[in-house]
BAFI-3210 file (N, C-alpha, C; in Angstrom, 3 decimals, decimal comma, padded with zeros to 6 digits):
// residues 209
n [1|2|3|4|5|6|7|8|9|10|11|12|13|14|15|16|17|18|19|20|21|22|23|24|25|26|27|28|29|30|31|32|33|34|35|36|37|38|39|40|41|42|43|44|45|46|47|48|49|50|51|52|53|54|55|56|57|58|59|60|61|62|63|64|65|66|67|68|69|70|71|72|73|74|75|76|77|78|79|80|81|82|83|84|85|86|87|88|89|90|91|92|93|94|95|96|97|98|99|100|101|102|103|104|105|106|107|108|109|110|111|112|113|114|115|116|117|118|119|120|121|122|123|124|125|126|127|128|129|130|131|132|133|134|135|136|137|138|139|140|141|142|143|144|145|146|147|148|149|150|151|152|153|154|155|156|157|158|159|160|161|162|163|164|165|166|167|168|169|170|171|172|173|174|175|176|177|178|179|180|181|182|183|184|185|186|187|188|189|190|191|192|193|194|195|196|197|198|199|200|201|202|203|204|205|206|207|208|209]
n.u [002,798|005,113|005,454|005,621|008,516|009,799|009,251|010,671|013,329|014,088|014,146|016,222|018,452|018,208|018,750|021,237|022,774|022,412|023,911|026,297|026,846|026,993|029,147|031,568|031,924|033,162|035,662|036,237|036,750|039,008|038,954|037,812|039,500|040,602|043,944|045,937|048,302|049,149|047,172|044,918|042,686|043,147|043,398|043,247|045,584|045,642|046,867|047,695|048,081|050,359|052,141|052,299|054,338|053,942|053,469|056,405|055,585|056,912|058,141|061,618|062,854|064,846|066,408|068,482|071,122|073,185|076,486|078,434|081,137|083,856|086,047|089,658|092,187|094,510|097,051|099,373|102,322|104,533|106,322|108,192|110,491|112,360|113,583|114,364|113,132|110,327|108,749|105,728|103,014|099,639|097,591|094,633|095,328|097,391|100,436|103,222|106,599|107,975|110,191|113,327|114,236|117,409|119,659|122,108|122,651|121,785|120,778|122,290|121,055|118,713|116,882|116,582|116,676|114,315|112,166|112,336|110,984|108,701|107,862|108,202|106,288|104,379|103,603|103,459|101,421|099,576|100,244|099,451|096,483|095,517|095,422|098,414|099,724|101,065|103,447|107,007|109,619|112,814|114,534|116,138|116,504|116,989|119,839|120,167|119,985|116,824|113,742|111,055|107,387|105,368|102,369|101,955|103,776|106,616|106,588|106,837|107,905|105,661|105,443|107,888|109,220|111,648|114,790|118,000|121,404|124,427|125,458|124,705|123,199|120,128|118,509|119,079|118,756|116,383|115,878|116,803|115,259|113,108|113,909|113,760|114,528|114,441|111,166|108,371|107,263|108,760|108,197|108,046|109,431|107,540|109,193|109,995|112,549|113,085|115,356|117,353|116,294|113,807|111,095|108,387|106,243|103,669|101,178|100,841|102,516|101,576|099,555|100,566|101,419]
n.v [055,423|054,416|057,017|059,060|058,672|058,758|061,551|062,200|061,540|063,026|065,327|064,895|065,404|067,361|069,066|068,182|069,341|071,690|072,513|071,649|073,671|075,708|075,362|075,120|077,927|079,908|079,193|080,156|082,759|085,535|085,993|089,312|090,923|092,673|094,189|095,440|096,398|097,831|099,409|099,507|098,323|095,198|092,857|089,544|087,594|085,912|082,985|083,626|086,139|089,160|089,875|093,122|095,237|096,285|099,834|102,156|102,391|105,547|107,028|107,605|110,988|111,631|111,395|110,291|111,437|112,126|113,042|114,884|115,437|118,034|118,887|117,779|120,174|120,576|119,571|116,638|116,511|114,781|116,210|117,060|119,716|121,523|119,329|117,691|115,630|116,240|117,986|119,267|121,165|121,681|123,991|126,292|128,736|128,267|126,482|125,151|124,290|122,308|120,296|119,731|116,544|115,817|114,762|111,471|109,563|107,390|106,010|103,893|101,878|101,363|103,389|105,690|109,668|109,618|107,766|108,237|110,979|110,191|108,362|109,554|111,817|110,548|109,913|112,252|112,791|111,573|111,303|114,300|113,666|111,912|114,151|114,049|116,001|118,042|119,207|119,318|117,552|116,191|113,461|110,245|106,840|103,471|104,435|106,374|109,541|111,252|112,843|113,701|113,880|115,128|115,237|117,391|119,745|119,845|116,853|113,383|111,563|110,755|109,454|108,838|110,394|110,628|109,528|110,553|111,088|109,607|111,342|113,567|116,943|116,807|118,963|121,742|120,320|120,651|123,621|124,406|122,717|124,470|126,860|128,392|130,607|132,927|133,101|132,293|134,439|136,745|136,816|136,002|132,807|129,889|128,718|126,735|125,819|123,257|122,599|120,189|119,885|121,160|122,104|122,535|124,310|123,038|123,939|126,658|127,251|126,516|127,811|131,059|130,961]
n.w [071,529|070,196|069,099|070,742|071,879|069,687|069,210|071,944|071,680|068,926|070,515|072,460|070,588|069,242|071,408|072,505|070,089|070,242|072,838|071,628|069,793|071,565|073,251|071,725|070,407|071,984|071,094|068,999|068,972|070,411|073,844|075,620|077,920|080,949|081,279|083,780|083,887|081,695|081,951|080,052|078,153|076,309|073,801|074,015|073,072|070,083|068,507|065,786|066,256|066,720|069,155|071,196|072,790|076,088|076,605|077,550|081,299|082,031|080,436|078,580|078,427|076,953|073,454|071,618|068,906|066,400|065,955|064,798|064,850|064,988|061,990|062,804|063,070|062,335|060,338|059,471|057,472|054,547|052,896|049,803|049,858|047,891|046,889|049,473|051,851|054,244|057,135|056,965|058,974|058,483|058,665|059,164|058,381|056,534|055,222|056,914|056,750|059,737|060,407|058,605|056,598|056,861|057,390|057,064|059,073|060,106|057,728|057,014|058,091|057,021|057,746|056,050|055,078|053,814|054,819|057,688|057,428|057,362|058,223|060,706|061,198|060,565|063,253|064,719|063,478|065,044|067,940|068,168|067,409|069,957|071,424|073,275|072,346|073,623|074,633|073,392|073,927|076,059|076,056|076,877|075,571|075,414|075,962|074,274|072,723|072,298|071,089|072,406|073,076|075,503|077,754|079,959|081,127|082,816|082,626|082,137|078,739|076,739|074,371|072,148|069,327|067,652|067,319|068,172|067,395|069,079|071,864|070,267|071,502|072,292|073,057|072,619|069,971|069,573|069,926|067,584|065,288|065,727|065,194|067,781|069,552|068,079|067,307|065,595|064,184|064,703|067,406|070,913|071,685|072,354|074,494|077,541|080,054|081,439|084,465|083,501|081,002|078,272|077,184|074,741|073,803|071,835|070,771|071,394|070,022|067,125|066,777|066,779|064,398]
ca.u [004,571|006,191|005,598|006,354|009,518|010,590|009,993|012,117|014,738|014,514|014,255|017,734|019,133|018,247|019,539|022,867|023,841|022,557|024,618|027,464|027,237|027,473|030,770|032,433|031,416|034,120|036,823|036,241|037,479|039,793|037,682|038,437|040,231|041,667|045,736|046,056|049,947|049,169|046,078|044,633|041,945|043,546|042,521|043,899|046,366|045,550|047,881|047,690|048,320|051,772|052,699|052,094|054,484|053,170|054,541|056,874|054,674|057,480|059,071|062,403|062,552|066,162|066,504|069,736|071,087|074,262|076,825|079,522|082,896|084,517|087,669|090,761|092,137|095,664|097,539|100,975|102,809|105,580|106,777|109,404|110,635|113,452|113,709|114,244|111,950|110,130|107,866|104,905|101,972|098,934|096,917|093,918|096,415|098,700|101,370|104,357|107,806|108,955|111,329|113,661|115,337|119,230|121,097|121,699|123,254|120,420|120,401|122,706|120,104|117,580|115,979|116,943|115,810|112,480|111,936|112,448|110,209|107,412|107,369|107,880|104,890|102,781|104,233|103,151|099,728|098,733|100,694|098,071|095,231|095,231|095,919|098,826|101,264|101,158|104,577|107,719|110,823|114,069|114,634|116,940|115,815|117,493|120,803|120,230|119,090|115,044|112,952|109,578|106,458|104,823|101,273|102,713|104,982|107,256|106,015|107,481|107,975|104,585|105,627|108,914|108,972|112,571|116,103|119,419|123,212|124,677|125,941|123,713|122,449|118,704|117,506|119,583|118,112|114,765|115,758|117,114|114,396|111,799|113,888|112,882|115,074|113,348|109,822|107,944|107,037|109,388|108,005|109,319|108,958|107,086|110,084|110,994|113,844|113,466|116,668|118,529|115,625|113,589|109,754|108,524|104,776|103,896|099,502|101,026|103,649|101,163|098,300|101,380|102,072]
ca.v [054,985|054,753|058,206|059,653|057,848|059,350|062,962|062,737|061,321|064,035|066,742|065,108|065,184|068,737|070,042|067,794|069,611|073,486|072,581|071,611|074,203|076,683|075,254|075,571|079,493|080,717|079,136|080,925|084,125|085,621|087,128|090,225|091,729|094,096|094,110|096,721|096,941|098,965|100,755|099,700|097,569|094,702|091,757|088,285|087,459|084,742|082,587|084,260|087,447|089,352|090,738|094,166|095,256|097,475|101,491|102,054|103,918|106,586|107,149|108,814|112,071|111,604|111,143|110,233|112,315|111,905|114,353|115,085|116,235|118,916|118,091|118,513|121,509|120,667|118,030|117,208|116,130|114,229|116,038|117,326|120,876|121,897|118,237|117,748|115,416|117,661|117,676|120,451|121,079|122,634|124,747|127,100|129,760|127,454|125,483|125,383|123,415|121,818|119,469|118,928|115,628|116,012|113,386|110,441|109,487|105,998|105,161|102,082|101,067|101,633|105,169|107,173|110,651|109,819|106,908|108,892|111,674|109,243|107,311|110,939|112,928|109,671|110,158|113,986|113,496|109,944|111,997|115,047|113,204|111,367|114,977|113,916|116,757|118,920|120,197|118,561|117,551|115,456|112,468|108,897|106,114|102,568|104,794|107,284|110,997|111,319|114,124|112,988|114,253|114,836|115,899|118,405|120,425|119,300|116,038|112,459|111,714|109,927|109,097|109,021|111,110|110,696|109,317|111,466|110,166|109,379|112,618|114,955|117,560|116,671|120,408|122,340|120,265|121,119|124,823|124,605|122,533|125,831|128,251|128,783|132,081|134,038|132,566|131,526|135,183|137,394|137,091|135,555|131,398|129,787|127,756|126,813|124,854|122,549|121,362|120,048|119,646|121,662|122,215|123,027|124,240|123,118|124,559|127,990|127,801|126,517|129,357|132,218|130,787]
ca.w [072,393|069,846|068,773|072,140|072,261|068,807|069,658|072,868|071,190|068,419|071,279|072,889|069,636|069,399|072,688|072,031|069,224|070,958|073,843|071,482|069,421|072,801|074,247|070,251|070,241|072,577|070,289|067,747|068,671|071,596|074,533|075,801|079,207|081,311|082,489|084,398|083,573|080,505|082,607|078,578|077,537|075,267|073,240|074,381|071,719|069,244|067,333|064,905|066,192|066,705|070,881|071,213|074,299|076,275|076,360|079,015|082,188|082,168|078,710|078,819|077,257|075,969|072,314|070,939|068,208|066,123|066,589|063,856|065,817|064,070|062,049|063,230|062,745|061,902|059,731|059,286|056,104|054,282|050,963|049,516|049,609|047,211|046,774|050,434|052,536|055,212|057,816|057,115|059,019|057,594|059,707|058,844|057,823|055,497|055,758|057,365|057,565|060,892|059,826|057,248|057,110|055,924|058,364|056,292|059,765|059,989|056,910|057,281|059,129|056,972|057,946|055,359|055,312|053,392|055,665|058,801|057,298|056,804|060,101|062,002|060,500|061,403|065,010|064,853|063,477|066,285|068,963|068,160|067,577|070,804|072,358|074,297|071,551|074,129|074,714|072,962|075,316|075,607|076,901|077,251|075,175|074,652|075,740|073,139|073,435|071,731|070,638|072,391|073,272|076,817|078,021|080,471|081,590|083,651|082,623|081,199|077,599|076,588|072,720|071,248|067,332|066,511|068,194|067,662|066,931|070,541|072,071|070,466|072,664|072,555|074,048|071,377|068,584|069,819|069,707|065,921|064,811|065,752|064,987|068,798|070,097|067,143|067,365|063,951|063,653|065,826|068,704|072,076|071,202|073,259|075,002|078,536|080,334|083,518|084,542|081,727|079,875|077,493|077,211|073,526|074,066|070,394|070,586|071,170|068,583|066,099|067,329|066,471|062,887]
c.u [005,681|006,650|006,113|007,695|009,996|010,605|010,833|013,262|015,272|014,963|016,089|018,331|019,684|019,006|020,840|023,885|023,879|023,613|026,417|027,689|027,794|028,553|031,627|032,447|032,719|035,739|036,906|036,882|037,952|038,722|038,234|038,720|040,878|042,764|045,449|047,821|049,818|048,079|045,352|043,757|042,238|042,512|043,781|044,497|045,950|046,949|048,405|048,314|049,584|051,480|052,802|052,996|053,834|054,187|055,004|055,730|055,456|058,719|060,180|062,649|063,775|065,498|068,366|069,856|072,732|074,913|078,033|080,785|083,646|086,042|089,005|091,885|093,732|096,139|098,636|101,209|103,863|105,579|107,763|108,996|112,196|114,141|114,172|113,138|112,058|108,986|107,475|103,963|100,982|098,055|096,133|094,440|097,269|099,524|102,771|105,318|108,136|109,676|112,103|114,836|116,582|120,224|120,666|122,662|122,663|120,050|120,853|121,816|118,599|116,071|116,450|115,885|114,140|111,795|111,526|110,858|108,588|106,913|107,328|106,655|103,662|102,390|103,289|101,701|099,359|098,629|099,337|096,977|094,505|095,491|097,028|100,661|100,988|102,403|105,893|109,024|111,850|113,803|115,680|115,872|116,444|119,426|120,774|119,148|118,240|114,439|111,706|108,407|106,183|103,275|101,412|103,417|105,681|107,211|106,935|106,989|107,371|105,076|107,057|108,904|110,248|113,939|117,152|120,830|123,101|125,720|125,172|122,701|120,482|118,030|117,847|119,210|116,721|114,349|115,791|116,275|113,555|112,167|113,471|113,543|114,408|112,317|109,362|107,465|107,433|109,147|108,691|108,782|108,773|107,821|109,844|111,614|113,375|114,175|117,081|118,026|114,511|112,054|109,229|106,926|104,339|102,637|099,916|102,250|102,709|099,975|098,959|101,373|100,842]
c.v [055,353|056,383|058,675|059,453|058,784|060,921|062,891|062,696|062,332|065,299|066,425|065,173|066,710|069,687|069,849|068,581|070,846|073,120|072,508|073,178|075,727|076,386|075,797|077,173|079,641|080,499|079,325|082,492|084,369|086,677|088,234|090,403|092,290|093,666|095,726|096,876|097,841|099,443|101,120|098,297|096,363|093,432|090,461|087,968|085,830|083,838|083,072|085,864|088,046|090,071|092,014|094,575|096,373|098,751|101,654|103,087|105,269|106,939|107,975|109,935|111,984|111,055|111,126|110,732|111,882|113,204|114,251|116,018|116,805|118,164|118,590|119,521|121,547|119,391|118,102|115,773|115,683|114,812|116,663|119,282|121,380|120,265|117,291|116,895|115,928|117,471|118,971|119,962|122,156|122,828|125,641|128,457|129,555|126,744|125,685|124,429|123,097|121,527|119,367|117,980|115,734|115,211|112,503|109,316|107,936|105,363|103,690|101,158|101,060|102,724|105,805|108,592|110,826|109,188|108,023|109,986|111,443|109,013|109,129|111,671|112,054|110,003|111,662|113,667|112,331|110,919|113,093|114,690|112,717|112,337|114,781|115,092|117,468|119,556|118,918|118,357|116,646|114,470|111,231|107,974|104,825|103,386|106,229|108,491|110,592|112,737|113,100|114,277|114,793|115,697|117,059|118,895|120,525|117,209|115,077|112,589|110,545|109,277|109,742|109,573|110,379|110,471|109,976|110,183|110,568|110,415|113,866|115,779|117,665|118,348|121,260|121,832|120,690|122,718|125,304|124,187|123,828|126,469|128,876|130,454|133,204|134,297|132,702|133,361|136,682|137,518|136,139|134,105|130,708|127,874|127,627|125,894|124,219|121,995|121,499|119,951|120,778|121,479|122,845|123,243|124,376|124,135|125,793|128,254|127,851|127,926|130,843|131,515|131,561]
c.w [071,539|069,151|069,619|071,979|070,998|069,069|070,824|072,682|070,194|069,145|072,559|071,952|069,427|070,578|072,268|071,293|069,534|071,917|073,159|071,023|070,900|073,212|073,215|070,060|070,587|071,578|069,241|067,608|070,094|072,328|074,982|077,441|079,777|081,898|082,453|084,536|082,530|080,938|081,187|078,860|076,405|075,275|073,646|073,293|071,345|068,639|066,771|065,202|066,804|068,584|070,912|072,460|074,509|076,704|077,744|080,298|082,411|080,939|078,946|077,831|076,304|074,858|071,606|069,463|067,559|066,035|065,443|064,419|064,192|063,611|062,380|062,375|061,609|061,520|059,610|058,447|056,083|053,089|051,314|049,116|049,034|047,053|048,655|051,168|053,759|055,660|057,657|058,074|058,609|058,669|058,920|058,270|057,349|055,972|055,518|057,330|059,446|060,598|058,729|057,535|056,088|056,369|057,855|057,738|060,138|058,699|055,925|057,449|058,382|057,137|057,330|055,594|055,001|053,986|057,033|058,605|056,832|058,288|060,712|062,047|060,747|062,898|065,025|064,884|064,641|067,594|069,083|068,120|068,470|071,897|073,541|073,212|071,781|074,000|073,871|073,793|074,899|076,269|076,556|077,086|074,616|074,619|074,733|073,416|072,564|072,199|070,755|072,779|074,549|077,074|078,846|080,751|082,787|083,673|081,695|079,748|077,554|075,129|072,208|069,730|066,884|067,595|067,848|067,330|068,642|070,705|071,455|071,511|071,671|072,353|072,571|070,211|068,335|069,124|068,432|065,150|064,639|065,416|066,825|069,497|069,114|067,297|065,843|063,496|064,483|067,066|069,659|072,019|072,550|073,948|076,415|079,028|081,990|083,335|083,754|080,869|079,264|077,455|076,429|073,467|072,125|070,171|070,393|070,453|067,378|066,283|066,578|065,115|062,313]
res [m|k|f|k|s|v|i|k|f|l|t|g|v|t|v|a|i|g|s|t|t|i|i|s|e|p|s|q|a|c|p|t|e|e|h|h|s|c|d|v|q|v|e|v|i|c|s|s|e|q|v|t|p|c|p|p|d|n|p|s|p|y|q|p|t|s|v|n|h|p|q|k|p|n|i|f|v|c|e|k|s|k|g|v|p|t|t|f|v|r|t|p|k|g|k|y|p|i|i|k|w|v|s|s|h|f|s|s|a|g|y|t|p|e|v|r|c|q|g|v|t|k|r|f|q|t|f|y|d|n|g|v|l|n|y|i|t|t|g|i|f|n|n|q|p|v|v|c|v|a|n|t|y|g|g|p|c|q|g|v|l|f|t|l|k|r|g|q|d|a|s|r|v|v|q|q|l|f|d|l|r|s|g|p|n|n|n|t|a|p|l|r|e|s|a|s|r|v|y|f|d|l|n|q|y|l|e|s|l]
***
């Protein structure tokens, strides 16, 4: 009887050990199951693995590429010409003077010809880069005549280039600045008049240089 009891005890231990082994086996590896959202078989992620996202169902054909914008063809600079501060425009064809700053009318307020040349030249470039330096026209700002820029013919001033002396004829100044009556190459100058204001097509002028 004791021998049979020992055999039954050992048999029970063996069954228990086998059951434990069978139960612990699934924890050693991740099962494989089918994920229909990806339409492929993927392995269930273990804690030590990284999650890989499913590919998109309809991947976009667009691939962004870098775009190299062309360099601005015209550059405005302030340099001295025979000792006089001058606003020049550099084009693919060469460098041409636009305004010679000889008046010292605003020097008492700190706006010497050199200071005005630097400031106005910078405005020329800013307005040009922003696409509003299409027409040069005239207007009134703080009860003083000004030379300004307009985006369209007949349009209002969108930025002041420089201020003139009180009582000065702004339209005449614009004509004198660009020698408009004769034109840069003895051609018809791009000058158009609207009521008491003039509109100077700067783009046409620069192309004719």
